[in-house]
N, C-alpha and C positions, 0 to 999 in steps of 0.2 A: 641264522644261528650256527650253521656248520662252519662258516668262515670264522666266527668269533671263537668257537671251540678249538679250531685249528690254531688261532692266535695263542690261546692258553697252552696248547701242546708245544708250540714253538718256544714259548718262554721256558717250559720245563726242559726241553732239549738243549736250549742255549745255556741253561744253568751250569752244565758241566764245562762247556768251553769257556764261559765267562769266569768260572771258578779258577781254572788254570791260568787264563790270561791275566786275571786280576792279581793272582798270587805272585806273578813275575814282576808286576809293577808296584806293588804295595811295599811299604817299609817292612824291613825284616825284623824279627824278634831280637831282643838284646842277648839272650843267653844262647849258647851253642847248642844246648840240649833242645831248647824250643825250636831253633832253626832246623836241626836235624829231623825233628818230628814233623815240622811243616813240609820238609822235602819228602819224607816218607808218605805223608798224606797225599801230596801231589802224585807221587808214583803209584799209590794205591788207586787214585782216581783214574789214572791212565790205564790201569789194569782192570778197571771197573770193579774194584773191591771197595765198594762205597762204605760199608759198615766199618771196615778197617780204617778208612780215611777219617770217618767221623770219630773213631776212637782216638786216633792221633791228634785230631783237633782238640778233643776234650783234654788230652794230656798237656797240650800247649796252654790251654786255658788255666789249668792247675799251676803250671810253671809261671805264666805271665797273665794274670787275670785282667790286667788293664791294657792288654795288647788288642786294640780294636780290630785289626785286619783278620784275626783268627775267627772272630764272631761273624764277620762278613763272609769269609770263605765257607764257614760252616753253614751260614744261612743259605748261600748259593747251592751248596750240596744238598741240604735238606729240601730246598725248593725243587731241585731236579728229581728228588726221590718222592715228591708229593707230600712231604711232611710240612705242610704250610704253617701250622701253628708254631712249630719249632723254628722254621725259617723266619717268620715275623719276629719272634722273640729275640732271635740272634741279630737280626738287622737292628732292632731297637737297642740292644745292648751295645752294638758297635757304634751307633750314632750317639748313644748316651755317653760313651767314653770320648768319642771324637766326632762332634757334629759336622766338622768340615770334611769328613770322609765322603767325598762326592760319589764315588762308585757305589757305596752302600746306600746312600740316599736315593740315587737314581733307581737302583734295583728294588729298593724297598717300595718306592712309589709305584714302580712298574708292576710289582707283584700285587700290591693292594688294588690297583686298577683292574688287573686280570681277575682277581678273586671276587671283586665286587660285581664285575660283569657276569661271572659265572653264577653268583648268588641271585642276581636279578633274573637271569634266564631260568633259574630253578625256582623262582617265585619265593625265595627266602629273603624277603625284603628287610627283615630285622638284621640279618647277618650282613646284608649289603650296607645298611646304615652304619654298622660297626666299622666296616672297612673305610667307608667314606669319611667317617668321623676321625679315623686315624690320619687320613690324608690331610684333612682340614686342620688337624691339630699340630701339624708340622710347623716348627718355628720358621718364620720368614718365607714360607712357601709361595707367597704372593709375588715375591721377587725372584726366587730361584726356579720355580716351576709354575708360572702363571696359567699356562694352558691346562695343566693337570688339575690345578685348583678350580679353574672354570668348570671343568667337566665334573669334578667331585661335588662342588657346591650346587651346580644346577641339578644334577641327578639326585642329590640329597633333598633338595627342595621338592622335586617331583615325587620322590618316594614318600617323604614325610607327609605330603598332601594326601597321597593315596592311603596312608595310615591314619589320616585325620588328625595328625599332629600339626595344626596350623601355625602354632607359634614356632616350632622348629623349622617348618617349611619357610616361613617368613624370614627367619634368621639366615637360612641357607641362601635364599634368593638375594637377600641384601648383601651377603658375603660375595656372591657371584657378581653383583653389580659393582662392588667395590674393587674388583680386580683391575689393576692398571690396564688401560687401553681395551677393555672388554667390548666397548661399543664398536670398536674398529674390527676386532678379531672375531667377535661373535654377535653381529648386529641383530640377527633374527631372534636368537635366544635372549638378548637384552629386552627386546620388545615383549616377548612372551613372559619374561620374568616380571616385568611391570604388570602384565595382566594377572599373573598368579599372585602377586602381592596384593593387587586389588581384590581378587577373589578371597584370599586368606583373611584379610582384614574385614571383608564383608562377613565371612563365616564367623569371625570373632566378634561381630557386632561393634566394630570400631570404625564408624563411617569417616571420621576426620582423617584417619590414616589411609583408608581405602581410596578416597576420592582422588588425591593427586596422582596415584599410580594408574588408576583407570583413565584419568585425563591424558596421562603420558601415553598410554597404550593407544587410545583413540586418535591422538594427534600424530602417531608414528606412521611412517609409510607402510602400507599393507601389501602382503603378497598372498599367495595361495595357502601358505602355512598359517598366517596370522588372521586373515580375513574371516574365517569361520567363527572366530570368537568375538567379532564386533557386535552382533546383536546382544549377546549376554553382557558385554562391557557397557553398552549404552543403558541396558536395563539396570545393571548393578549401580552405575553412576547415578542414574535417576533415583533409584531406590535408596541409596545412601543419603542423598540430599533429602529425600522424603522422610527418612528416619530422623534426621536432624530437625526437620520441620515438625515432625510428629511430637518430638520432645517439647518444642516451643508451644505447640498447640495444647499439650497436656498442662504445661505450666500456666498458660493463660486461663484454661478451664478451672484450675485449682484455686486461682485467685478469687477471693470473696468479693463479689460486685453485684449491686442491685441493677446495674445497667446491662442487660443481656445483649442488647443490640451493639453496644460498644465492644463487648467481648467478641461477638461474631465478626465485627469489622476489623478488630485487631488480628484475628485469625486470618481473615481474608488478606489483609495487608502483608502479614508474614508469608503467606503462601505465594502471593504475587511477587514478593521480593526474592523468592527462591527460584531464580530464573532458569536454572539448569534442569528442573524436573520435567516440565512439559516437552521440551524439544528432545530430550534423551529417551523418554518413554515412547514418544512418537516415532523416533528413529528406530528404536528397538522393534516396534510393531511393523514398521516399514520393511525392515530387513528380515524379520521372522514373525510372521503374522500369528503364529500359534502360541505365542508367549501370553498365555491367559492372564497371568498375574499383572503383566504390563498394562493390559486393557483395564483391569480392575483398578490399579493404582492411578492410572491416568484419569479415570472417572472420579476417583476419590479426590484427586488433586483439584480438578475443576470444581468439585463440591465445596472444598475448603475455600476456594477463591470466590465463592458465590456466583460462579459462572454456571448457572443451573442448566442452561440450554446445552452447553457442551458436555456437561456431566450426564444429562439424559441421553444425549447422542452416543456417548462412549459406552454407557451401560446397555442401551438398546442394541448397539453393534456387538457388544460382548454376549448378550443373550442369544442373538441370531447366529453368531459364529460358533458358540459352544452350547448348543441346545441340550446335549447330554451330560453337561458338567454336573458333578455331584453338588455343586454350589448354586445351581440354577435357581432354586427357590429363594435363596438369600439375595441373589442378584435382583430378582423381580421385586422382592420386599424392599430393596434399597431404592429402586425406581420410585416406589410409592413414598419413601422417605424424602427423596429429592423434592417431589411435589409439595409435600407437607412443609418442608423447611423453607421452600420458596414463599409459600403463603404466610408462614409464621413471621418471616423477616419483613414481608410487605406490611403485615399488620403492625409490627413493632415500629416500622418507619412512619406509618400513618399516625399512630398514637403519639409519636414524638413530635410530629408536625403540629398536632392540635394543642400541645402543651404551651 
C-alpha cells in the first residue's frame, strides 16, 4: 500500500512540472490579454503562488471560454493542490471542447486511475466505481488506451461483484474481454474473467449464459492463480446443467398423464441425456471433497436417472462424511425415499408386463 500511496504523491508533485511543460507546447490563446494572463499564471506557478495562478486561469476562461488548454492547465494545477473534483471537472471541460487534446486525455485517465486506487485502498468502493465508470465512458478508449481500459473494466467487474451487483459485474468483465488483444496482454485475467462471468450468471440464475464461460475457464491452461477456482467451476457447471434439467423434470411432472411409469422413464432419459452433470459433480468432489452440496446433487442426479444403487451410495457417503450436517435427518429420509421409489417403479413395471 505504501508504494501505491507514493505513486499518488508522485502524480501530485508532477502536476506542477507538467503544467508548466504543457503550457509551453500547447496552442496559445488568440487574444493578447488572454496570452498575457497565461504567462502571468506560469510565472505565479514558478513562484509557488498557486491561488494567484488559478485566478489568472479563471480570467483567461472568461476571455476565451472555448480555449481548451486553459482548462487542462487549470486541471493540472488543481490536481497538484489536491483539488481533485475541480481537476476532473476541468479535464472534462478541456476534452469536451477538444477531444483530441492528448495531454489532457492522458492526464485525465492517469488521475482517475490514481484516485480509483486510493478509493479501493480506503474501502470506498462506490467512489472507486465512479472513477472507473468515467474511464470506461471515454470515447474510443479501447483503441487509445487499451491497457487502462483493461485495468478499469477488470477492477470494475471485481468491485461490482463484491457489491453484489452481478449485472454490472458481468457487463464490466465482458467489456474487459472485448478489449483488443487482451488474451495476449492479460491472459490470466482473461481466464479469471471467464470464471467470474460463469459465477455472475450462476448468481443471476441464468444457466444458459453461465455454462459456456465455465466451460472456457475449465478448458483454459491453469496455474497457481486460477487452479484454486477449479472445484467451484466444476460444481457450478454441473449445477447449471442440473438447473436446466430440473426445469425439464418440472415440465414433465406438470403434464397430465395416467401413465406414471412413462413419466418416470422420460425423466430418466432427460437426466441421462444431460451428460455434463455427473462428471463435473464428481470432479468437483475429487478436487474439494467438502463440497457438501455437490454430494447431494450427485445423489439426486443418479436418483433422476433411476440409478438407485449409485444414488444410495452417494447419499450414504454424504451421511458418513457430514455426520453433523444440519440436513443430516433429511439425507437419511431421502435414503428411505430412494428405496421406496425403486420398489414403486419395480411394481409399475411388473403391472405393465401383465397387461
